[in-house]
Backbone bond lengths (Angstrom), bond angles and torsions (degrees), N, CA, C in turn:
res aa  C-N    CA-C-N  psi(-1)  N-CA   C-N-CA  omega(-1)  CA-C   N-CA-C  phi
1 X - - - 1.445 - - 1.521 107.96 -
2 X 1.338 115.25 155.50 1.461 121.67 -178.79 1.518 111.34 -122.41
3 X 1.321 115.74 145.95 1.450 122.84 172.26 1.529 106.59 -122.62
4 X 1.328 116.14 123.47 1.456 120.58 -178.72 1.520 109.53 -114.14
5 X 1.331 115.01 128.33 1.458 122.95 177.88 1.519 106.32 -126.59
6 X 1.326 116.88 110.63 1.463 119.08 -175.22 1.513 109.79 60.27
7 X 1.337 116.23 -124.84 1.462 120.96 180.00 1.527 112.57 -93.70
8 X 1.324 117.73 -0.56 1.465 120.75 -177.41 1.525 111.39 -98.87
9 X 1.316 114.45 138.08 1.461 121.66 -179.53 1.521 108.90 -120.31
10 X 1.325 116.06 130.83 1.464 122.26 -177.98 1.524 109.41 -120.90
11 X 1.339 116.17 130.52 1.467 121.05 175.80 1.519 108.99 -78.96
12 X 1.339 115.63 140.18 1.459 122.08 179.31 1.523 108.61 -121.66
13 X 1.329 116.38 131.25 1.449 121.19 169.44 1.526 106.33 -89.06
14 X 1.321 116.15 120.68 1.461 122.34 -175.20 1.521 109.72 -85.98
15 X 1.337 115.75 139.18 1.466 121.92 177.84 1.528 110.05 -66.95
16 X 1.310 115.70 159.13 1.462 121.99 179.56 1.530 109.02 -98.23
17 X 1.345 115.63 76.29 1.459 120.32 177.13 1.533 109.40 -151.80
18 X 1.315 116.61 167.90 1.465 121.72 -175.65 1.522 112.45 -63.55
19 X 1.331 117.21 -38.31 1.467 120.32 -179.46 1.528 110.44 -63.93
20 X 1.327 116.88 -43.95 1.462 120.82 179.90 1.532 110.99 -64.64
21 X 1.323 117.51 -40.75 1.466 120.86 178.17 1.523 110.99 -62.29
22 X 1.325 117.13 -41.42 1.466 121.35 178.29 1.527 111.07 -67.91
23 X 1.343 116.59 -36.12 1.462 120.23 177.38 1.527 110.41 -62.98
24 X 1.324 116.93 -46.16 1.467 121.31 178.40 1.529 110.03 -59.23
25 X 1.325 117.04 -38.75 1.464 121.09 -179.62 1.530 112.72 -65.27
26 X 1.325 117.84 -19.82 1.469 121.64 177.65 1.521 112.17 -77.08
27 X 1.324 117.62 -17.85 1.461 120.44 -174.40 1.527 111.67 -78.73
28 X 1.325 117.14 150.98 1.463 125.35 4.82 1.523 110.98 -73.28
29 X 1.325 114.28 142.83 1.453 121.25 -175.67 1.520 109.14 -140.64
30 X 1.326 116.76 122.13 1.462 122.29 177.01 1.523 108.20 -107.75
31 X 1.328 116.08 129.06 1.458 121.77 -177.45 1.524 110.91 -130.26
32 X 1.317 116.26 142.76 1.458 122.13 168.87 1.519 105.35 -88.02
33 X 1.331 116.46 112.96 1.456 120.91 -174.94 1.527 109.76 -106.42
34 X 1.327 115.44 128.20 1.461 122.69 -179.78 1.515 110.18 -92.65
35 X 1.327 115.70 155.98 1.453 121.14 179.29 1.529 110.67 -89.15
36 X 1.320 116.22 146.17 1.459 122.35 175.63 1.522 108.28 -140.93
37 X 1.310 116.55 126.73 1.467 123.71 174.89 1.528 115.12 61.06
38 X 1.315 118.12 15.74 1.466 122.86 -179.72 1.533 112.87 55.50
39 X 1.376 114.58 31.28 1.466 118.36 176.17 1.529 112.45 -143.80
40 X 1.340 116.58 -2.17 1.463 119.45 -177.25 1.521 111.73 -154.26
41 X 1.334 114.81 155.90 1.460 123.48 171.08 1.515 106.19 -117.23
42 X 1.341 116.31 142.89 1.458 119.78 -179.18 1.525 110.66 -140.74
43 X 1.336 115.34 155.51 1.462 122.52 176.44 1.518 108.81 -156.80
44 X 1.331 115.18 151.18 1.459 120.58 176.32 1.524 108.62 -82.69
45 X 1.308 116.35 130.81 1.465 122.02 178.95 1.533 110.02 -77.96
46 X 1.330 117.55 157.64 1.462 120.54 -179.27 1.526 113.98 -70.68
47 X 1.332 117.76 -13.15 1.459 121.63 175.95 1.520 109.61 -152.19
48 X 1.320 116.29 161.80 1.456 120.02 179.25 1.525 110.58 -76.55
49 X 1.324 114.70 155.55 1.463 122.07 176.88 1.527 108.35 -120.17
50 X 1.336 117.70 157.14 1.469 120.53 179.16 1.536 110.75 -72.65
51 X 1.306 116.11 106.14 1.465 121.04 -175.93 1.526 111.99 -86.06
52 X 1.317 115.13 140.07 1.466 123.47 171.48 1.526 106.05 -134.52
53 X 1.317 115.63 65.99 1.459 121.98 -171.49 1.520 112.95 -69.52
54 X 1.334 113.44 147.01 1.455 122.05 172.83 1.526 107.07 -148.45
55 X 1.304 116.31 164.28 1.462 121.16 179.53 1.524 108.94 -91.44
56 X 1.334 117.37 110.56 1.460 119.45 -177.87 1.527 113.33 -74.28
57 X 1.333 117.48 -18.79 1.461 120.36 -176.58 1.509 110.56 82.18
58 X 1.329 116.69 -74.34 1.456 121.18 178.85 1.527 109.69 -106.33
59 X 1.319 114.67 127.70 1.472 122.00 174.58 1.521 106.59 -93.76
60 X 1.303 116.77 138.69 1.465 121.81 -179.28 1.525 111.18 -109.57
61 X 1.304 115.81 146.44 1.459 122.29 172.46 1.529 107.96 -53.12
62 X 1.329 116.62 123.61 1.458 120.65 179.94 1.509 114.76 100.42
63 X 1.339 117.92 -6.47 1.469 119.74 177.69 1.529 110.51 -66.77
64 X 1.303 115.09 136.13 1.464 123.55 175.66 1.526 105.50 -112.94
65 X 1.340 116.33 116.74 1.464 120.67 -172.28 1.526 111.57 -131.74
66 X 1.303 114.27 160.17 1.458 122.54 174.16 1.522 107.15 -109.82
67 X 1.339 116.47 123.80 1.453 121.29 175.64 1.523 106.88 -103.90
68 X 1.314 117.16 127.92 1.457 119.92 -172.58 1.514 108.41 66.67
69 X 1.323 116.25 -138.05 1.473 120.19 179.62 1.521 113.31 -113.81
70 X 1.362 117.02 -7.16 1.462 116.95 -173.93 1.524 114.91 -144.54
71 X 1.337 118.22 15.66 1.462 119.95 179.09 1.522 110.08 -115.05
72 X 1.328 115.03 114.98 1.456 121.95 177.61 1.520 108.37 -85.11
73 X 1.329 116.54 134.78 1.455 121.75 179.63 1.525 109.09 -129.65
74 X 1.344 115.75 131.19 1.461 122.49 173.18 1.518 106.41 -114.53
75 X 1.318 116.72 119.63 1.463 121.21 -178.84 1.523 109.85 -94.64
76 X 1.341 116.19 139.06 1.451 119.29 179.35 1.531 112.79 -124.81
77 X 1.332 117.28 16.60 1.464 122.62 172.13 1.523 108.28 -147.80
78 X 1.333 116.16 149.43 1.464 121.45 173.91 1.526 108.93 -77.51
79 X 1.324 117.16 141.92 1.460 121.55 173.19 1.518 109.09 -169.34
80 X 1.318 116.43 165.47 1.459 121.94 177.34 1.522 109.21 -92.46
81 X 1.332 117.29 141.70 1.461 122.10 -176.65 1.522 110.90 -140.51
82 X 1.323 115.88 146.10 1.464 121.19 174.37 1.525 110.91 -102.03
83 X 1.345 117.00 -1.28 1.462 121.14 -179.60 1.530 110.56 -77.17
84 X 1.343 115.72 157.28 1.463 121.74 179.62 1.529 109.63 -104.43
85 X 1.330 116.01 137.47 1.459 123.49 -179.09 1.524 109.86 -137.78
86 X 1.326 115.20 159.28 1.460 122.01 168.21 1.520 106.60 -100.78
87 X 1.315 117.02 124.16 1.474 121.79 -178.17 1.529 109.78 -72.90
88 X 1.341 116.38 126.25 1.464 121.27 178.30 1.525 112.31 -106.92
89 X 1.327 117.28 -26.77 1.453 119.78 -178.50 1.508 111.51 165.07
90 X 1.341 115.42 -169.84 1.463 121.26 -178.68 1.527 109.41 -150.11
91 X 1.331 115.40 138.18 1.466 121.12 174.59 1.523 107.54 -68.79
92 X 1.324 116.83 126.12 1.469 121.09 -174.70 1.527 113.06 -64.86
93 X 1.312 117.65 -45.66 1.467 122.62 -179.01 1.522 107.33 -126.68
94 X 1.319 116.51 109.30 1.468 121.15 -175.09 1.532 113.29 -88.15
95 X 1.323 117.31 7.18 1.464 119.65 177.29 1.527 109.35 -58.06
96 X 1.302 116.83 121.70 1.455 121.62 178.34 1.520 115.09 81.89
97 X 1.335 117.92 1.69 1.464 120.16 -177.14 1.525 111.62 -64.78
98 X 1.323 117.79 -49.85 1.467 121.06 -179.34 1.527 111.16 -60.50
99 X 1.325 116.64 -39.88 1.460 120.51 180.00 1.528 110.95 -68.39
100 X 1.320 117.36 -39.25 1.465 121.21 179.85 1.527 110.80 -65.90
101 X 1.323 116.64 -41.85 1.458 120.42 -179.27 1.522 111.14 -71.65
102 X 1.335 116.89 -35.89 1.457 122.17 174.65 1.514 114.57 55.54
103 X 1.333 116.21 -175.75 1.463 121.00 178.91 1.537 111.04 -79.83
104 X 1.293 116.41 157.90 1.463 120.61 174.99 1.516 113.17 74.85
105 X 1.334 115.06 -160.59 1.465 122.57 -177.60 1.522 110.15 -83.93
106 X 1.336 115.75 142.47 1.461 121.58 -179.68 1.532 109.05 -141.32
107 X 1.324 116.12 146.93 1.463 121.69 176.76 1.523 108.78 -88.11
108 X 1.331 116.07 125.09 1.456 122.14 -178.53 1.536 107.89 -125.00
109 X 1.327 115.95 132.80 1.464 120.79 179.24 1.526 109.00 -114.97
110 X 1.320 115.01 132.84 1.456 122.53 177.33 1.520 107.92 -111.10
111 X 1.326 116.44 131.88 1.472 120.62 -179.08 1.523 108.99 -145.50
112 X 1.312 115.81 165.98 1.468 118.99 179.21 1.520 111.92 -124.91
113 X 1.310 117.38 24.88 1.471 120.49 175.99 1.505 110.73 -114.02
């Protein structure tokens, strides 16, 4: 799967679970993603996904997660968290990810071609 931010394209390895499969089926999908805590971008998905949330403890730069059943989150910094997420995938090469996502709201497109 691919995530495109502006002119930059990032490959994503998709998790092997029902939520990730349903997320891929939504693509192509363009979302306006807002910033939260200067470490993540989030957006509400057009439909709910089957959540199997757990507490990962440490969030990694490039993690693609589902919060609740309908909030997509892309993390661009490592940090420890007590929140529960469903793992959807991970950006393979995070070089330039934080810079591409930048401050504020950004348009992100997810595709599988």
